[in-house]
C-alpha positions as a Markdown table, in Angstrom:
| # | Residue | x | y | z |
|---|---|---|---|---|
| 1 | Met | 132.5 | 81.7 | 120.6 |
| 2 | Ala | 129.2 | 79.8 | 119.9 |
| 3 | Thr | 127.5 | 82.2 | 122.5 |
| 4 | Phe | 129.1 | 85.2 | 120.6 |
| 5 | Lys | 128.0 | 84.0 | 117.3 |
| 6 | Leu | 124.3 | 83.5 | 118.6 |
| 7 | Ile | 124.3 | 86.9 | 120.0 |
| 8 | Leu | 125.9 | 88.5 | 116.8 |
| 9 | Gly | 123.0 | 86.8 | 114.9 |
| 10 | Leu | 120.3 | 87.9 | 117.3 |
| 11 | Gly | 121.5 | 91.6 | 117.0 |
| 12 | Val | 121.5 | 91.4 | 113.1 |
| 13 | Ile | 118.0 | 89.7 | 112.9 |
| 14 | Leu | 117.0 | 92.5 | 115.5 |
| 15 | Val | 118.4 | 95.4 | 113.2 |
| 16 | Val | 116.8 | 93.8 | 110.1 |
| 17 | Ala | 113.6 | 93.8 | 111.8 |
| 18 | Phe | 113.7 | 97.4 | 113.0 |
| 19 | Leu | 114.7 | 98.4 | 109.8 |
| 20 | Gly | 111.7 | 96.8 | 108.0 |
| 21 | Ile | 109.2 | 98.1 | 110.8 |
| 22 | Lys | 110.5 | 101.8 | 110.0 |
| 23 | Thr | 110.5 | 101.3 | 105.8 |
| 24 | Ile | 107.9 | 98.8 | 104.9 |
| 25 | Pro | 104.9 | 100.8 | 106.0 |
| 26 | Val | 106.2 | 104.0 | 103.9 |
| 27 | Tyr | 106.6 | 101.8 | 100.7 |
| 28 | Phe | 103.4 | 99.9 | 101.4 |
| 29 | Ser | 101.4 | 103.3 | 101.6 |
| 30 | Asn | 103.0 | 104.4 | 98.3 |
| 31 | Tyr | 101.8 | 101.2 | 96.9 |
| 32 | Glu | 98.2 | 101.7 | 97.9 |
| 33 | Phe | 98.4 | 105.3 | 96.9 |
| 34 | Glu | 99.7 | 104.6 | 93.5 |
| 35 | Asp | 96.8 | 101.9 | 93.0 |
| 36 | Phe | 94.4 | 104.5 | 94.0 |
| 37 | Ile | 95.8 | 106.9 | 91.4 |
| 38 | Lys | 95.4 | 104.5 | 88.8 |
| 39 | Glu | 91.5 | 103.6 | 89.8 |
| 40 | Glu | 91.0 | 107.4 | 89.9 |
| 41 | Ala | 92.5 | 108.2 | 86.4 |
| 42 | Leu | 90.4 | 105.2 | 85.1 |
| 43 | His | 87.1 | 106.3 | 86.3 |
| 44 | Ser | 87.7 | 110.1 | 85.9 |
| 45 | Thr | 88.6 | 109.8 | 82.2 |
| 46 | Tyr | 84.9 | 108.8 | 81.6 |
| 47 | Ser | 83.3 | 111.3 | 84.1 |
| 48 | Thr | 82.7 | 115.2 | 84.1 |
| 49 | Arg | 84.6 | 115.9 | 87.0 |
| 50 | Ser | 87.2 | 118.7 | 86.9 |
| 51 | Glu | 91.0 | 118.6 | 87.2 |
| 52 | Asp | 90.4 | 120.5 | 90.7 |
| 53 | Asp | 87.9 | 118.0 | 91.9 |
| 54 | Ile | 90.1 | 115.0 | 90.7 |
| 55 | Arg | 93.3 | 116.7 | 92.6 |
| 56 | Asp | 91.2 | 117.4 | 95.6 |
| 57 | Ala | 90.1 | 113.6 | 95.8 |
| 58 | Val | 93.4 | 112.6 | 95.4 |
| 59 | Ile | 94.8 | 114.8 | 98.1 |
| 60 | Lys | 91.8 | 113.6 | 100.3 |
| 61 | His | 92.7 | 110.0 | 100.0 |
| 62 | Ala | 96.6 | 110.6 | 100.2 |
| 63 | His | 95.8 | 111.7 | 103.9 |
| 64 | Asp | 94.1 | 108.0 | 104.4 |
| 65 | Tyr | 97.4 | 106.4 | 103.8 |
| 66 | Asp | 99.3 | 108.9 | 105.9 |
| 67 | Ile | 100.9 | 110.7 | 102.8 |
| 68 | Asp | 100.5 | 114.9 | 103.2 |
| 69 | Leu | 100.2 | 116.3 | 100.0 |
| 70 | Thr | 99.4 | 120.0 | 98.7 |
| 71 | Ala | 97.9 | 121.1 | 95.8 |
| 72 | Lys | 101.2 | 122.1 | 94.1 |
| 73 | Gln | 102.5 | 118.5 | 94.5 |
| 74 | Val | 99.5 | 117.0 | 92.4 |
| 75 | His | 99.2 | 117.5 | 88.7 |
| 76 | Val | 96.1 | 116.6 | 87.0 |
| 77 | Ser | 95.9 | 117.3 | 83.1 |
| 78 | Arg | 93.2 | 116.2 | 80.7 |
| 79 | Thr | 93.2 | 116.1 | 76.9 |
| 80 | Gly | 90.3 | 115.8 | 75.0 |
| 81 | Met | 86.7 | 115.6 | 75.9 |
| 82 | Asn | 85.3 | 113.0 | 78.3 |
| 83 | Gly | 85.6 | 109.5 | 77.2 |
| 84 | Asn | 87.8 | 110.3 | 74.0 |
| 85 | Gly | 90.7 | 112.3 | 75.6 |
| 86 | Ser | 93.3 | 111.1 | 78.3 |
| 87 | Leu | 93.9 | 112.0 | 81.8 |
| 88 | Thr | 97.0 | 112.1 | 83.6 |
| 89 | Ile | 97.5 | 112.0 | 87.3 |
| 90 | Glu | 100.9 | 112.6 | 88.9 |
| 91 | Ala | 102.1 | 113.3 | 92.4 |
| 92 | Asp | 105.6 | 114.0 | 93.9 |
| 93 | Tyr | 106.3 | 113.6 | 97.5 |
| 94 | Thr | 108.9 | 112.8 | 100.0 |
| 95 | Val | 108.7 | 110.9 | 103.2 |
| 96 | Ser | 111.6 | 111.2 | 105.9 |
| 97 | Ile | 112.5 | 108.0 | 107.7 |
| 98 | Asp | 114.0 | 108.6 | 111.2 |
| 99 | Leu | 116.4 | 106.0 | 112.3 |
| 100 | Pro | 118.3 | 106.2 | 115.5 |
| 101 | Gly | 121.4 | 108.3 | 114.6 |
| 102 | Tyr | 120.5 | 108.6 | 110.9 |
| 103 | Ser | 117.7 | 110.4 | 108.9 |
| 104 | Thr | 117.0 | 109.9 | 105.1 |
| 105 | Ser | 114.4 | 110.8 | 102.8 |
| 106 | Val | 112.6 | 108.7 | 100.0 |
| 107 | Glu | 111.3 | 110.4 | 96.8 |
| 108 | Phe | 107.8 | 108.9 | 95.4 |
| 109 | His | 106.4 | 109.9 | 92.0 |
| 110 | Pro | 103.6 | 107.7 | 91.4 |
| 111 | Ser | 101.7 | 108.6 | 88.4 |
| 112 | Ser | 99.0 | 107.1 | 85.9 |
| 113 | Lys | 97.7 | 108.0 | 82.5 |
| 114 | Asn | 94.4 | 106.7 | 81.1 |
| 115 | Lys | 93.4 | 107.0 | 77.6 |
| 116 | Gly | 89.7 | 107.0 | 76.5 |
| 117 | Val | 88.1 | 104.4 | 74.3 |
| 118 | Phe | 87.7 | 106.5 | 71.3 |
């Protein structure tokens, strides 16, 4: 009976470790990408970069985090003038996680809004 409990316990630990190996990188990439979006919104609020330039930078950096985005998935909107308006960056994407015998999709919606000083 003790051997069975040991084998069962090791099996549970292996399954949890396998699930962690498959899912943690996806969530960590989203965390890093969301942090980049916040920094980009902060810096771009005070720059003269166009919305298309900001969108291209977001898409480029998404690929650094193994996130495939298209221009339709990234929404950049600026209100007001540079420094006294606001800038909003939003991205919507889905990542599929393939497990043996099961596949699931996880949706992410990172966004950031930064208001100018004035």
